[in-house]
C-alpha positions in Angstrom: -15.3 29.9 -3.1 -15.0 30.7 -6.4 -15.6 27.9 -8.7 -13.1 27.4 -12.0 -14.4 28.8 -15.1 -16.0 32.3 -13.0 -14.4 35.2 -11.8 -11.2 36.1 -12.9 -8.9 34.3 -15.2 -7.2 31.3 -14.8 -3.5 31.3 -14.3 -1.6 27.6 -15.2 1.8 27.4 -13.8 3.4 24.4 -14.6 5.4 22.8 -11.5 6.8 19.4 -12.9 6.6 17.0 -16.0 7.4 13.4 -16.1 7.1 11.9 -19.6 4.0 12.6 -20.6 2.8 13.2 -17.5 2.9 17.3 -16.4 1.6 18.6 -13.3 -0.2 22.3 -12.8 -1.7 24.2 -10.9 -4.5 26.6 -11.8 -5.3 29.5 -9.6 -8.6 30.9 -10.5 -10.0 32.8 -7.2 -9.1 29.5 -5.2 -6.4 26.8 -5.8 -7.1 23.8 -7.9 -4.6 21.4 -8.6 -4.5 19.0 -11.8 -2.7 16.4 -13.7 -2.5 16.7 -17.6 -1.6 13.2 -19.4 -0.7 13.5 -23.1 -2.3 16.9 -23.0 -5.6 15.7 -21.2 -6.6 16.5 -18.1 -7.0 13.5 -16.1 -7.5 14.4 -12.3 -8.5 18.1 -10.3 -9.5 18.9 -7.2 -10.2 22.0 -5.1 -6.8 22.0 -3.0 -8.3 22.3 0.2 -10.3 19.2 -0.5 -7.8 17.3 0.7 -4.7 16.3 2.5 -2.1 17.9 0.0 0.9 16.3 0.9 -0.6 12.7 1.0 -2.5 13.1 -2.0 0.9 14.4 -4.0 2.0 11.1 -3.3 -1.2 9.3 -4.4 -1.6 11.4 -7.6 1.9 10.6 -8.9 1.3 6.6 -8.1 -1.5 6.9 -10.2 -0.3 9.1 -13.0 2.8 6.4 -13.1 0.2 3.5 -14.0 -2.4 5.0 -15.8 -3.2 2.7 -19.0 -4.1 5.7 -21.4 -0.7 6.9 -22.0 2.8 5.5 -22.6 4.1 4.3 -19.3 6.4 6.4 -17.0 8.5 2.9 -15.9 10.1 2.1 -18.6 13.4 -0.3 -17.7 16.8 0.9 -17.9 19.1 -1.7 -19.1 20.6 -1.4 -15.7 17.2 -2.5 -14.2 16.7 1.0 -12.5 13.8 2.8 -13.4 14.7 6.5 -14.3 11.3 7.6 -15.2 9.6 6.5 -12.2 12.5 7.6 -9.8 11.7 11.1 -11.1 8.0 10.5 -10.7 8.5 9.6 -7.0 11.0 12.9 -6.6 8.4 15.3 -8.1 5.7 13.7 -5.2 8.8 14.1 -2.5 9.3 17.8 -3.7 6.6 18.6 -2.1 4.6 20.2 -5.0 1.2 21.1 -4.3 -0.6 18.3 -6.3 -4.1 17.4 -5.3 -6.1 14.7 -7.8 -8.0 12.0 -7.9 -6.3 8.3 -7.2 -8.4 6.8 -9.6 -7.9 9.6 -12.3 -6.2 6.4 -15.0 -9.5 4.4 -14.5 -11.2 6.9 -17.2 -11.6 6.7 -20.7 -9.0 8.3 -22.9 -10.0 12.1 -23.1 -12.7 11.8 -20.5 -12.9 15.1 -18.3 -12.2 14.5 -15.0 -12.7 16.7 -12.2 -12.4 15.9 -8.1 -15.8 18.0 -7.0 -18.9 16.9 -4.7 -22.4 17.1 -7.1 -23.2 20.6 -8.3 -19.7 22.1 -8.0 -17.4 22.9 -10.9 -14.2 21.5 -11.8 -11.5 21.5 -14.5 -12.0 19.7 -17.8 -10.0 21.3 -20.6 -5.9 20.6 -21.4 -4.1 23.1 -18.9 -3.3 25.1 -22.3 -6.5 26.3 -22.8 -9.1 28.5 -20.6 -10.6 26.4 -17.9 -14.1 24.8 -19.0 -16.6 23.0 -16.4 -17.8 20.0 -15.6 -19.9 18.0 -13.0 -19.2 14.6 -11.1 -18.6 13.1 -8.0 -16.4 12.0 -6.0 -15.0 8.7 -6.2 -14.8 6.5 -2.8 -11.9 5.1 -1.8 -12.0 1.9 -4.1 -12.0 -0.4 -0.9 -14.6 -3.2 -1.3 -15.1 -6.2 1.2 -13.2 -9.0 0.4 -17.0 -11.0 0.9 -20.4 -10.3 2.1 -20.3 -8.9 5.4 -16.7 -8.9 6.0 -14.5 -6.5 8.0 -11.9 -6.9 5.8 -11.6 -4.9 2.7 -9.4 -4.9 -0.6 -8.8 -2.1 -3.1 -7.2 -3.5 -7.0 -5.2 -1.7 -8.5 -3.2 -2.2 -12.0 -0.2 -2.3 -9.5 -1.7 -5.1 -7.3 -4.1 -5.5 -4.4 -4.1 -4.1 -1.0 -6.1 -5.8 2.2 -7.0 -2.7 4.7 -7.5 -3.9 8.3 -9.0 -1.7 10.6 -8.4 -2.4 14.6 -11.5 -1.3 15.8 -13.2 -4.9 14.3 -10.2 -6.9 13.3 -6.8 -8.0 15.1 -3.7 -9.3 14.0 -1.2 -12.0 15.2 2.7 -12.9 14.2 2.4 -16.7 14.3 6.0 -18.3 14.5 6.9 -21.2 12.3 8.8 -24.4 13.2 11.9 -22.8 12.1 11.7 -19.0 11.8 12.5 -17.3 13.8 13.9 -20.0 15.3 13.0 -21.8 18.6 9.7 -23.9 19.5 6.5 -21.8 20.0 2.7 -22.8 21.5 1.4 -22.0 17.8 3.3 -25.2 16.4 3.7 -23.0 13.5 -0.3 -22.8 12.5 -3.1 -21.2 13.1 -4.4 -22.1 16.7 -7.5 -24.3 16.5 -9.1 -22.5 19.4 -8.6 -19.2 17.1 -10.0 -20.5 14.0 -13.6 -19.9 14.5 -12.5 -16.1 14.1 -10.1 -16.5 11.7 -10.4 -14.1 8.5 -7.3 -14.2 6.7 -3.5 -14.9 7.1 -0.5 -13.5 4.7 3.1 -13.6 4.6 5.6 -12.3 7.2 9.0 -11.0 6.4 12.0 -12.3 5.2 13.8 -15.6 7.0 15.5 -13.6 10.2 18.9 -14.4 9.0 18.3 -11.9 6.1 15.9 -9.7 7.7 18.6 -7.5 9.2 16.6 -7.1 12.5 15.0 -9.0 15.0 11.5 -10.5 15.8 10.0 -10.2 19.4 7.0 -12.6 20.0 5.5 -14.6 22.6 7.3 -12.8 24.9 10.4 -13.8 23.2 13.3 -11.6 21.5 15.2 -13.9 18.6 17.7 -11.8 17.4 18.4 -7.9 17.5 15.7 -5.1 17.2 17.7 -2.5 15.3 17.2 0.9 15.6 16.4 2.8 11.8 15.1 -0.8 11.0 11.9 -0.9 9.0 9.3 -2.4 12.0 5.8 -3.8 12.4 4.6 -3.4 15.8 1.5 -4.7 17.6 0.5 -2.9 20.7 -1.4 -4.2 23.9 -4.5 -2.6 23.1 -4.7 -4.6 19.3 -3.9 -1.4 17.9 -0.7 -1.3 15.1 1.9 0.4 13.8 4.4 0.7 10.9 7.9 2.4 11.0 11.6 3.1 11.6 12.1 1.7 14.9 13.1 4.0 17.9 12.2 6.9 15.3 8.9 7.1 14.1 7.8 3.6 15.9 9.0 3.6 20.0 9.1 0.6 22.1 5.6 0.7 24.4 4.9 -1.4 27.6 3.1 -4.6 26.8 4.1 -4.5 23.0 2.9 -7.9 21.9 4.7 -8.6 18.9 7.6 -6.8 17.0 8.7 -7.9 13.4 11.5 -6.0 11.7 12.6 -6.4 7.9 15.1 -4.0 6.1 14.4 -0.5 5.8 11.5 1.8 5.8 9.9 1.7 2.2 7.7 4.6 3.0 7.9 7.3 5.2 5.8 10.5 5.9 3.8 9.4 2.8 6.8 9.4 0.6 8.4 6.1 -1.2 12.1 5.9 0.3 14.9 7.5 -2.0 16.6 5.7 -4.9 14.2 3.0 -4.9 15.9 1.8 -8.5 19.3 1.4 -7.6 21.0 -1.7 -5.5 18.0 -3.7 -5.6 18.8 -6.8 -5.0 21.1 -5.9 -2.1 19.0 -3.7 -0.6 15.2 -5.2 -1.0 16.7 -8.8 -1.4 17.7 -11.5 -3.9 15.4 -13.0 -6.4 14.6 -15.9 -8.2 15.5 -14.2 -11.5 18.7 -12.4 -10.1 19.4 -11.4 -13.8 17.6 -8.4 -14.9 14.3 -7.9 -14.7 13.9 -7.8 -10.9 10.1 -7.4 -11.3 8.9 -10.5 -9.1 6.1 -11.2 -6.4 6.2 -8.4 -3.6 4.7 -8.0 -0.3 4.6 -5.1 1.9 3.0 -3.9 4.8 1.8 -0.3 5.7 -0.1 1.9 8.3 -2.6 4.7 7.3 -3.2 8.3 9.2 -6.2 6.2 10.8 -4.3 3.5 12.1 -5.7 0.9 9.8 -2.9 -1.9 8.6 -2.4 -2.2 4.8 -1.3 -5.7 3.7 -0.1 -5.2 -0.7 1.1 -7.8 -3.1 1.9 -6.7 -6.5 2.7 -9.9 -8.8 5.4 -8.2 -11.0 6.9 -5.1 -8.9 10.2 -3.3 -8.4 10.2 -2.0 -4.7 9.2 1.5 -6.0 5.9 0.2 -7.4 5.4 -1.7 -4.0 6.0 1.5 -2.5 3.8 3.5 -5.2 0.8 0.7 -4.0 1.1 1.2 -0.8 0.6 5.2 -0.7 -2.0 4.8 -3.3 -4.0 3.0 -0.6 -3.2 6.1 1.8 0.0 4.4 3.6 2.2 6.8 5.6 4.8 4.9 6.7 5.4 1.2 4.8 7.9 -1.5 5.1 8.5 -4.5 2.1 7.7 -8.1 3.4 8.6 -11.4 1.6 9.2 -11.7 -2.0 9.2 -13.8 -4.7 6.3 -16.5 -5.7 7.2 -19.1 -3.7 7.0 -17.4 -0.5 4.1 -14.3 -0.9 0.9 -15.3 -0.3 -2.5 -14.0 1.1 -5.3 -16.4 2.0 -9.0 -15.3 2.9 -11.2 -17.5 4.8 -14.9 -18.1 5.3 -17.1 -20.5 7.6 -19.6 -22.5 6.0 -21.4 -23.8 8.6 -22.3 -21.9 11.7 -23.0 -24.9 13.6 -19.0 -25.8 13.4 -17.2 -22.3 13.1 -13.9 -23.7 13.7 -14.2 -25.8 10.0 -12.9 -23.0 7.8 -12.9 -22.8 3.7 -9.5 -21.2 2.6 -9.1 -19.2 -0.9 -6.2 -17.6 -2.2 -6.3 -13.8 -2.8 -4.7 -14.0 -6.1 -4.5 -16.8 -8.6 -1.1 -18.1 -9.2 0.2 -17.9 -5.6 2.1 -20.9 -4.9 1.5 -21.4 -1.5 -1.7 -23.6 -0.8 -4.1 -21.5 0.7 -4.8 -23.6 3.5 -1.2 -24.2 4.9 -1.4 -21.9 7.7 -3.5 -24.4 9.2 -0.9 -27.1 9.1 2.5 -26.8 11.1 4.8 -24.7 8.9 8.6 -23.6 8.8 7.5 -19.8 8.2 6.5 -17.1 10.4 3.1 -15.3 9.2 0.4 -13.0 9.8 -3.0 -14.2 10.8 -6.0 -12.2 11.0 -9.4 -12.6 13.3 -12.4 -10.9 13.9 -12.3 -8.8 17.3 -15.0 -10.7 19.4 -17.6 -8.3 21.0 -16.5 -6.8 24.5 -18.9 -8.1 27.2 
């Protein structure tokens, strides 16, 4: 494989542009794809280093929030985001775009090349001859929420994402005292018997009357499971899935829980079309019905390794929530609840090893309105509980 900067002269082909962002491919013995912001290369990797389709979405998501250039997501008077929509469309069109998700974390004018040590990359504006630089590939950005925790988080300018690995953690849908309706054995709270292994809890979806779908939990179905609805399912073996019901996600014998909410937000690693249109009608009423419609929003996704992704943005529109989930690796995703009164994520610690049922709660983000420990008391709304898996005997 020929490094850029050696061999034949580089051929630069512009394949798309959004505002100050230009996506180009550079060919010099092998394909290299870069993203240019304000004339500066902010990310570049060899085309065969990453999955190109997934990286396309991550590239545009990263570029759209880069603080070193004018924002792509300027809001228009009617509440839509035309520039952001075009950025999303570029990724969805299937351009061969592979670049670093963390490119915008560099300082202005810095050369970034997504290459392993000792390999050369792109470090010049696309209009000039390719130069060389050496750097290391960044980690995926996820870190444990606490020392020794199996639950990891990714913090980005768009929001925060929790990642749940089914090999180490399990998830349960806990019905509330009023939602989805009826009486359930959990009594609207984390069961005391499971508190010694409680790791975290998050909000679920809309009220069942507004969710445009059904909910199956504890062997009971509320409403109707609608074909095509965005769906979170917990399998009998503890695996998860997220997608369109009876399309990308099919029912299976022994399914433990099924939660539906609205329409799919992300499919095949791409945002749903026209996310800037009819936001209130399609993605839920907000406490600020007059524009803007940027509010607390949460979502749930699945990555290609079967890990669950819970995302929360404190001031987001649907397109930004989709971009946040895609940047974390989501191939399919759905919106959960919105507005500051309902969106929450809490992490739990066990300070006394002699009494693991005694837990301390902490909110994932400042400003979350629900008390961090409210899931330890009976509550009206359903929610998701995340537990540490016990070793198999």
